[in-house]
py3Dmol code that shows the C-alpha trace and the ligand (Angstrom):
import py3Dmol

protein = """\
ATOM      1  CA  MET A   1      90.224  57.882  95.875  1.00  0.00           C
ATOM      2  CA  LYS A   2      93.025  59.544  97.775  1.00  0.00           C
ATOM      3  CA  HIS A   3      92.673  62.024 100.583  1.00  0.00           C
ATOM      4  CA  LEU A   4      94.621  65.265 100.701  1.00  0.00           C
ATOM      5  CA  PHE A   5      94.774  67.019 104.063  1.00  0.00           C
ATOM      6  CA  PHE A   6      95.821  70.649 103.986  1.00  0.00           C
ATOM      7  CA  ASP A   7      97.122  72.755 106.795  1.00  0.00           C
ATOM      8  CA  LEU A   8      95.395  76.189 106.834  1.00  0.00           C
ATOM      9  CA  ASP A   9      97.777  78.923 108.067  1.00  0.00           C
ATOM     10  CA  ASN A  10     100.582  79.742 105.638  1.00  0.00           C
ATOM     11  CA  THR A  11      99.515  76.821 103.463  1.00  0.00           C
ATOM     12  CA  LEU A  12      96.138  78.063 102.143  1.00  0.00           C
ATOM     13  CA  TRP A  13      95.557  81.297 104.106  1.00  0.00           C
ATOM     14  CA  ASP A  14      98.436  83.758 103.949  1.00  0.00           C
ATOM     15  CA  PHE A  15      98.894  84.048 107.683  1.00  0.00           C
ATOM     16  CA  ASP A  16     102.183  85.953 107.603  1.00  0.00           C
ATOM     17  CA  ARG A  17     100.913  88.621 105.238  1.00  0.00           C
ATOM     18  CA  ASN A  18      97.506  88.977 106.910  1.00  0.00           C
ATOM     19  CA  SER A  19      98.953  89.017 110.402  1.00  0.00           C
ATOM     20  CA  LYS A  20     101.630  91.561 109.567  1.00  0.00           C
ATOM     21  CA  THR A  21      99.083  93.967 108.091  1.00  0.00           C
ATOM     22  CA  VAL A  22      96.846  93.761 111.165  1.00  0.00           C
ATOM     23  CA  LEU A  23      99.806  94.208 113.516  1.00  0.00           C
ATOM     24  CA  GLN A  24     100.994  97.210 111.533  1.00  0.00           C
ATOM     25  CA  ASN A  25      97.563  98.833 111.879  1.00  0.00           C
ATOM     26  CA  LEU A  26      97.445  98.149 115.631  1.00  0.00           C
ATOM     27  CA  PHE A  27     100.992  99.447 115.986  1.00  0.00           C
ATOM     28  CA  LYS A  28     100.055 102.735 114.327  1.00  0.00           C
ATOM     29  CA  ALA A  29      96.698 103.145 116.044  1.00  0.00           C
ATOM     30  CA  ASN A  30      98.311 102.695 119.479  1.00  0.00           C
ATOM     31  CA  ASN A  31     101.315 104.883 118.733  1.00  0.00           C
ATOM     32  CA  PHE A  32     103.723 102.112 119.720  1.00  0.00           C
ATOM     33  CA  GLU A  33     106.573 103.716 117.831  1.00  0.00           C
ATOM     34  CA  VAL A  34     106.627 106.359 120.565  1.00  0.00           C
ATOM     35  CA  LYS A  35     105.468 104.188 123.484  1.00  0.00           C
ATOM     36  CA  LEU A  36     108.036 101.449 122.805  1.00  0.00           C
ATOM     37  CA  GLY A  37     110.704 103.517 121.088  1.00  0.00           C
ATOM     38  CA  VAL A  38     111.017 101.025 118.255  1.00  0.00           C
ATOM     39  CA  ASP A  39     110.066 100.917 114.572  1.00  0.00           C
ATOM     40  CA  PHE A  40     107.486  98.479 113.287  1.00  0.00           C
ATOM     41  CA  GLU A  41     109.912  96.115 111.540  1.00  0.00           C
ATOM     42  CA  LYS A  42     111.920  95.539 114.733  1.00  0.00           C
ATOM     43  CA  PHE A  43     108.735  95.139 116.761  1.00  0.00           C
ATOM     44  CA  HIS A  44     107.362  92.688 114.226  1.00  0.00           C
ATOM     45  CA  SER A  45     110.458  90.539 113.940  1.00  0.00           C
ATOM     46  CA  PHE A  46     110.605  90.085 117.732  1.00  0.00           C
ATOM     47  CA  TYR A  47     106.858  89.363 117.902  1.00  0.00           C
ATOM     48  CA  TYR A  48     107.138  86.879 115.013  1.00  0.00           C
ATOM     49  CA  GLU A  49     109.814  84.792 116.748  1.00  0.00           C
ATOM     50  CA  LYS A  50     108.037  84.994 120.092  1.00  0.00           C
ATOM     51  CA  ASN A  51     104.746  83.918 118.560  1.00  0.00           C
ATOM     52  CA  ASN A  52     106.370  80.869 116.921  1.00  0.00           C
ATOM     53  CA  GLU A  53     108.079  79.943 120.170  1.00  0.00           C
ATOM     54  CA  LEU A  54     104.797  80.131 122.122  1.00  0.00           C
ATOM     55  CA  TRP A  55     102.869  78.186 119.464  1.00  0.00           C
ATOM     56  CA  HIS A  56     105.473  75.467 119.787  1.00  0.00           C
ATOM     57  CA  LEU A  57     104.781  75.271 123.520  1.00  0.00           C
ATOM     58  CA  TYR A  58     101.053  75.213 122.799  1.00  0.00           C
ATOM     59  CA  TYR A  59     101.378  72.260 120.363  1.00  0.00           C
ATOM     60  CA  PHE A  60     102.927  70.252 123.163  1.00  0.00           C
ATOM     61  CA  ASN A  61     100.384  71.325 125.781  1.00  0.00           C
ATOM     62  CA  LYS A  62     102.896  73.349 127.760  1.00  0.00           C
ATOM     63  CA  ILE A  63     100.760  76.496 127.755  1.00  0.00           C
ATOM     64  CA  LYS A  64      97.057  77.243 127.332  1.00  0.00           C
ATOM     65  CA  LYS A  65      95.366  79.247 124.611  1.00  0.00           C
ATOM     66  CA  GLU A  66      94.768  82.367 126.726  1.00  0.00           C
ATOM     67  CA  GLU A  67      98.387  82.494 127.804  1.00  0.00           C
ATOM     68  CA  LEU A  68      99.593  82.135 124.226  1.00  0.00           C
ATOM     69  CA  ARG A  69      97.310  84.961 123.122  1.00  0.00           C
ATOM     70  CA  TYR A  70      98.446  87.645 125.532  1.00  0.00           C
ATOM     71  CA  ARG A  71     102.015  86.510 126.173  1.00  0.00           C
ATOM     72  CA  ARG A  72     103.119  87.009 122.578  1.00  0.00           C
ATOM     73  CA  PHE A  73     102.285  90.690 123.104  1.00  0.00           C
ATOM     74  CA  HIS A  74     103.307  90.949 126.740  1.00  0.00           C
ATOM     75  CA  ASP A  75     106.738  89.400 126.118  1.00  0.00           C
ATOM     76  CA  THR A  76     107.247  91.640 123.086  1.00  0.00           C
ATOM     77  CA  PHE A  77     106.299  94.774 125.023  1.00  0.00           C
ATOM     78  CA  LEU A  78     108.584  93.706 127.890  1.00  0.00           C
ATOM     79  CA  ASN A  79     111.441  93.263 125.446  1.00  0.00           C
ATOM     80  CA  PHE A  80     111.048  96.910 124.478  1.00  0.00           C
ATOM     81  CA  GLY A  81     110.761  98.072 128.086  1.00  0.00           C
ATOM     82  CA  LEU A  82     106.993  98.313 128.551  1.00  0.00           C
ATOM     83  CA  ASN A  83     105.422  96.292 131.370  1.00  0.00           C
ATOM     84  CA  ASN A  84     101.644  96.515 130.987  1.00  0.00           C
ATOM     85  CA  LEU A  85      99.651  93.313 131.290  1.00  0.00           C
ATOM     86  CA  GLN A  86      96.300  95.008 130.773  1.00  0.00           C
ATOM     87  CA  LEU A  87      97.427  96.607 127.531  1.00  0.00           C
ATOM     88  CA  SER A  88      98.881  93.267 126.363  1.00  0.00           C
ATOM     89  CA  LYS A  89      95.527  91.604 126.961  1.00  0.00           C
ATOM     90  CA  SER A  90      93.541  94.308 125.218  1.00  0.00           C
ATOM     91  CA  ILE A  91      95.831  94.307 122.140  1.00  0.00           C
ATOM     92  CA  ALA A  92      95.662  90.511 122.120  1.00  0.00           C
ATOM     93  CA  ASP A  93      91.844  90.729 122.034  1.00  0.00           C
ATOM     94  CA  ASP A  94      91.885  93.313 119.236  1.00  0.00           C
ATOM     95  CA  TYR A  95      94.264  91.180 117.211  1.00  0.00           C
ATOM     96  CA  VAL A  96      92.156  88.028 117.555  1.00  0.00           C
ATOM     97  CA  GLN A  97      88.979  89.987 116.707  1.00  0.00           C
ATOM     98  CA  ILE A  98      90.354  91.642 113.587  1.00  0.00           C
ATOM     99  CA  SER A  99      92.851  89.266 111.987  1.00  0.00           C
ATOM    100  CA  PRO A 100      90.570  86.393 110.875  1.00  0.00           C
ATOM    101  CA  TYR A 101      88.710  88.794 108.576  1.00  0.00           C
ATOM    102  CA  SER A 102      91.839  89.359 106.489  1.00  0.00           C
ATOM    103  CA  LYS A 103      91.427  87.783 103.094  1.00  0.00           C
ATOM    104  CA  HIS A 104      94.788  87.133 101.465  1.00  0.00           C
ATOM    105  CA  LEU A 105      95.191  83.526 100.416  1.00  0.00           C
ATOM    106  CA  MET A 106      98.500  82.009  99.319  1.00  0.00           C
ATOM    107  CA  PRO A 107      99.110  82.657  95.599  1.00  0.00           C
ATOM    108  CA  ASP A 108      97.052  80.441  93.231  1.00  0.00           C
ATOM    109  CA  CYS A 109      95.225  78.812  96.143  1.00  0.00           C
ATOM    110  CA  ILE A 110      91.771  78.739  94.543  1.00  0.00           C
ATOM    111  CA  GLU A 111      93.061  77.656  91.137  1.00  0.00           C
ATOM    112  CA  VAL A 112      94.892  74.737  92.743  1.00  0.00           C
ATOM    113  CA  LEU A 113      91.899  73.686  94.867  1.00  0.00           C
ATOM    114  CA  GLU A 114      89.622  73.813  91.792  1.00  0.00           C
ATOM    115  CA  HIS A 115      92.046  71.483  90.055  1.00  0.00           C
ATOM    116  CA  LEU A 116      92.571  69.027  92.918  1.00  0.00           C
ATOM    117  CA  VAL A 117      88.940  68.757  94.005  1.00  0.00           C
ATOM    118  CA  LYS A 118      88.167  66.899  90.761  1.00  0.00           C
ATOM    119  CA  ASP A 119      90.453  63.988  91.636  1.00  0.00           C
ATOM    120  CA  TYR A 120      90.844  63.939  95.404  1.00  0.00           C
ATOM    121  CA  HIS A 121      88.898  64.239  98.619  1.00  0.00           C
ATOM    122  CA  LEU A 122      90.165  67.437 100.196  1.00  0.00           C
ATOM    123  CA  HIS A 123      90.258  68.130 103.945  1.00  0.00           C
ATOM    124  CA  ILE A 124      91.855  70.560 106.377  1.00  0.00           C
ATOM    125  CA  ILE A 125      93.692  69.800 109.612  1.00  0.00           C
ATOM    126  CA  THR A 126      94.582  72.979 111.466  1.00  0.00           C
ATOM    127  CA  ASN A 127      96.030  73.678 114.876  1.00  0.00           C
ATOM    128  CA  GLY A 128      94.357  77.068 115.115  1.00  0.00           C
ATOM    129  CA  PHE A 129      91.504  78.154 117.341  1.00  0.00           C
ATOM    130  CA  ALA A 130      87.973  77.257 116.271  1.00  0.00           C
ATOM    131  CA  GLU A 131      86.336  80.681 116.346  1.00  0.00           C
ATOM    132  CA  VAL A 132      89.188  82.175 114.342  1.00  0.00           C
ATOM    133  CA  GLN A 133      89.730  79.400 111.803  1.00  0.00           C
ATOM    134  CA  ASN A 134      86.037  79.093 110.935  1.00  0.00           C
ATOM    135  CA  ILE A 135      85.854  82.816 110.121  1.00  0.00           C
ATOM    136  CA  LYS A 136      88.917  82.590 107.857  1.00  0.00           C
ATOM    137  CA  ILE A 137      87.535  79.545 106.035  1.00  0.00           C
ATOM    138  CA  ASP A 138      84.099  81.108 105.431  1.00  0.00           C
ATOM    139  CA  ASN A 139      85.299  84.614 104.705  1.00  0.00           C
ATOM    140  CA  CYS A 140      87.674  83.434 101.978  1.00  0.00           C
ATOM    141  CA  GLY A 141      85.241  81.040 100.308  1.00  0.00           C
ATOM    142  CA  LEU A 142      87.237  77.944 101.203  1.00  0.00           C
ATOM    143  CA  ARG A 143      84.621  75.834 102.976  1.00  0.00           C
ATOM    144  CA  ASN A 144      82.989  74.177  99.976  1.00  0.00           C
ATOM    145  CA  TYR A 145      86.217  72.626  98.731  1.00  0.00           C
ATOM    146  CA  PHE A 146      86.642  70.532 101.863  1.00  0.00           C
ATOM    147  CA  LYS A 147      84.796  67.488 103.154  1.00  0.00           C
ATOM    148  CA  GLN A 148      86.278  67.412 106.664  1.00  0.00           C
ATOM    149  CA  ILE A 149      87.625  70.451 108.445  1.00  0.00           C
ATOM    150  CA  ILE A 150      89.411  69.263 111.565  1.00  0.00           C
ATOM    151  CA  ILE A 151      90.244  72.047 113.993  1.00  0.00           C
ATOM    152  CA  SER A 152      92.547  70.846 116.739  1.00  0.00           C
ATOM    153  CA  GLU A 153      90.865  72.829 119.486  1.00  0.00           C
ATOM    154  CA  GLU A 154      87.507  71.140 118.859  1.00  0.00           C
ATOM    155  CA  HIS A 155      89.031  67.728 119.524  1.00  0.00           C
ATOM    156  CA  GLY A 156      91.600  68.573 122.192  1.00  0.00           C
ATOM    157  CA  LEU A 157      94.345  67.229 119.927  1.00  0.00           C
ATOM    158  CA  THR A 158      97.081  69.073 118.060  1.00  0.00           C
ATOM    159  CA  LYS A 159      99.414  68.164 115.232  1.00  0.00           C
ATOM    160  CA  PRO A 160     102.032  66.602 115.387  1.00  0.00           C
ATOM    161  CA  ASN A 161     100.443  64.184 117.882  1.00  0.00           C
ATOM    162  CA  LEU A 162      99.564  60.853 116.339  1.00  0.00           C
ATOM    163  CA  GLU A 163      95.998  60.901 117.674  1.00  0.00           C
ATOM    164  CA  ILE A 164      94.878  63.749 115.444  1.00  0.00           C
ATOM    165  CA  PHE A 165      96.034  61.890 112.329  1.00  0.00           C
ATOM    166  CA  ARG A 166      94.234  58.743 113.473  1.00  0.00           C
ATOM    167  CA  LEU A 167      91.116  60.826 114.145  1.00  0.00           C
ATOM    168  CA  ALA A 168      91.382  62.250 110.624  1.00  0.00           C
ATOM    169  CA  GLU A 169      91.464  58.709 109.201  1.00  0.00           C
ATOM    170  CA  GLN A 170      88.339  57.791 111.176  1.00  0.00           C
ATOM    171  CA  LEU A 171      86.434  60.921 110.196  1.00  0.00           C
ATOM    172  CA  THR A 172      87.217  60.429 106.513  1.00  0.00           C
ATOM    173  CA  ASN A 173      87.005  56.660 106.499  1.00  0.00           C
ATOM    174  CA  ALA A 174      90.483  56.504 104.981  1.00  0.00           C
ATOM    175  CA  THR A 175      93.420  54.199 105.594  1.00  0.00           C
ATOM    176  CA  SER A 176      96.838  55.718 106.241  1.00  0.00           C
ATOM    177  CA  ASP A 177      98.203  54.622 102.852  1.00  0.00           C
ATOM    178  CA  LYS A 178      95.552  56.783 101.119  1.00  0.00           C
ATOM    179  CA  CYS A 179      96.331  59.927 103.136  1.00  0.00           C
ATOM    180  CA  MET A 180      98.668  62.780 102.312  1.00  0.00           C
ATOM    181  CA  MET A 181      99.383  65.910 104.363  1.00  0.00           C
ATOM    182  CA  ILE A 182     100.379  69.204 102.758  1.00  0.00           C
ATOM    183  CA  GLY A 183     101.721  71.868 105.083  1.00  0.00           C
ATOM    184  CA  ASP A 184     104.341  74.483 105.825  1.00  0.00           C
ATOM    185  CA  ASN A 185     105.339  73.430 109.338  1.00  0.00           C
ATOM    186  CA  TRP A 186     108.028  70.790 109.371  1.00  0.00           C
ATOM    187  CA  VAL A 187     107.287  69.508 112.869  1.00  0.00           C
ATOM    188  CA  SER A 188     103.516  69.648 113.144  1.00  0.00           C
ATOM    189  CA  ASP A 189     102.573  68.870 109.536  1.00  0.00           C
ATOM    190  CA  ILE A 190     105.379  66.782 108.085  1.00  0.00           C
ATOM    191  CA  GLU A 191     106.833  64.863 111.025  1.00  0.00           C
ATOM    192  CA  GLY A 192     103.310  64.357 112.331  1.00  0.00           C
ATOM    193  CA  ALA A 193     102.068  62.910 109.044  1.00  0.00           C
ATOM    194  CA  ILE A 194     105.121  60.722 108.457  1.00  0.00           C
ATOM    195  CA  GLY A 195     104.805  59.409 112.011  1.00  0.00           C
ATOM    196  CA  ALA A 196     101.247  58.335 111.184  1.00  0.00           C
ATOM    197  CA  GLY A 197     102.406  56.470 108.082  1.00  0.00           C
ATOM    198  CA  TRP A 198     101.075  59.104 105.688  1.00  0.00           C
ATOM    199  CA  LYS A 199     102.759  60.672 102.706  1.00  0.00           C
ATOM    200  CA  ALA A 200     103.556  64.366 102.955  1.00  0.00           C
ATOM    201  CA  ILE A 201     104.362  67.385 100.839  1.00  0.00           C
ATOM    202  CA  TYR A 202     106.357  70.110 102.527  1.00  0.00           C
ATOM    203  CA  PHE A 203     105.435  73.646 101.490  1.00  0.00           C
ATOM    204  CA  GLY A 204     108.703  75.388 102.204  1.00  0.00           C
ATOM    205  CA  LYS A 205     112.020  76.270 100.714  1.00  0.00           C
ATOM    206  CA  THR A 206     114.241  73.415 101.811  1.00  0.00           C
ATOM    207  CA  VAL A 207     114.025  70.444 104.124  1.00  0.00           C
ATOM    208  CA  PRO A 208     115.534  71.366 107.507  1.00  0.00           C
ATOM    209  CA  GLU A 209     119.031  70.011 108.183  1.00  0.00           C
ATOM    210  CA  ASN A 210     119.363  66.426 109.426  1.00  0.00           C
ATOM    211  CA  ASN A 211     115.988  65.495 107.908  1.00  0.00           C
ATOM    212  CA  GLN A 212     117.170  64.650 104.389  1.00  0.00           C
ATOM    213  CA  GLN A 213     116.470  60.968 104.942  1.00  0.00           C
ATOM    214  CA  ILE A 214     112.746  61.697 105.266  1.00  0.00           C
ATOM    215  CA  ASN A 215     111.059  61.088 101.954  1.00  0.00           C
ATOM    216  CA  VAL A 216     108.874  64.096 101.173  1.00  0.00           C
ATOM    217  CA  ALA A 217     108.216  66.196  98.120  1.00  0.00           C
ATOM    218  CA  VAL A 218     109.005  69.876  98.583  1.00  0.00           C
ATOM    219  CA  ILE A 219     107.092  72.692  96.905  1.00  0.00           C
ATOM    220  CA  SER A 220     107.756  76.400  97.145  1.00  0.00           C
ATOM    221  CA  ASP A 221     104.471  77.431  95.452  1.00  0.00           C
ATOM    222  CA  LEU A 222     101.008  75.884  95.609  1.00  0.00           C
ATOM    223  CA  ILE A 223     100.752  75.941  91.809  1.00  0.00           C
ATOM    224  CA  HIS A 224     103.434  73.240  91.760  1.00  0.00           C
ATOM    225  CA  LEU A 225     100.834  70.818  93.163  1.00  0.00           C
ATOM    226  CA  LYS A 226      99.098  70.815  89.770  1.00  0.00           C
ATOM    227  CA  LYS A 227     102.186  69.168  88.285  1.00  0.00           C
ATOM    228  CA  ILE A 228     102.859  66.574  90.963  1.00  0.00           C
ATOM    229  CA  LEU A 229      99.336  65.490  91.956  1.00  0.00           C
TER     230      LEU A 229
END
"""
ligand_1 = """\
1
MG
Mg 100.825 76.352 108.809
"""
view = py3Dmol.view(width=600, height=400)
view.addModel(protein, "pdb")
view.setStyle({"model": 0}, {"cartoon": {"style": "trace"}})
view.addModel(ligand_1, "xyz")
view.setStyle({"model": 1}, {"stick": {}})
view.zoomTo()
view.show()
């Protein structure tokens, strides 16, 4: 029996869509259009890049969770001329409280899991924060499909570090040749898995430049998994 390890955010749970909706509501409720002098789309595109940049630092232990949480807002506000650390922290708290209750999954997620669970052991490896990821998993009815749900924060290890993939093998009693990672993040999911000797399926549009020699399948929709697995 083979083991399929899924990433959670933007692989099963539609992080971008859910996050954008919550941010849009916070933006309106706090009248940021006036306070920052910017429309939501501009605010969001700066926040989006900043958030990715800070997550990247977090993966490599360069910043801590609390700093990541408020700095994505603080740096965005600063970019639009507002210097207010207290407000950044309170919006960061609101965002973390509200967003995990959003329910949009990636298209065809449940149909694909129903199909795969018949033939594979399914697991999750996610770099998110425990209190947030557990709410998402329960609230969207995902938990019962998965045998092991490995949340990086609970183990002090993040993808793409080799140790989290070795831990996943131990927890599932699987050897590396029986493991496959499916995820949307080239560095943390795909390079991490390949580095551990696993197979990988990249959920994205195209393989990033200079990585063509890496042997991975690429899917742009989850439903495609029904054909290739
Ligand atoms: Mg992801």
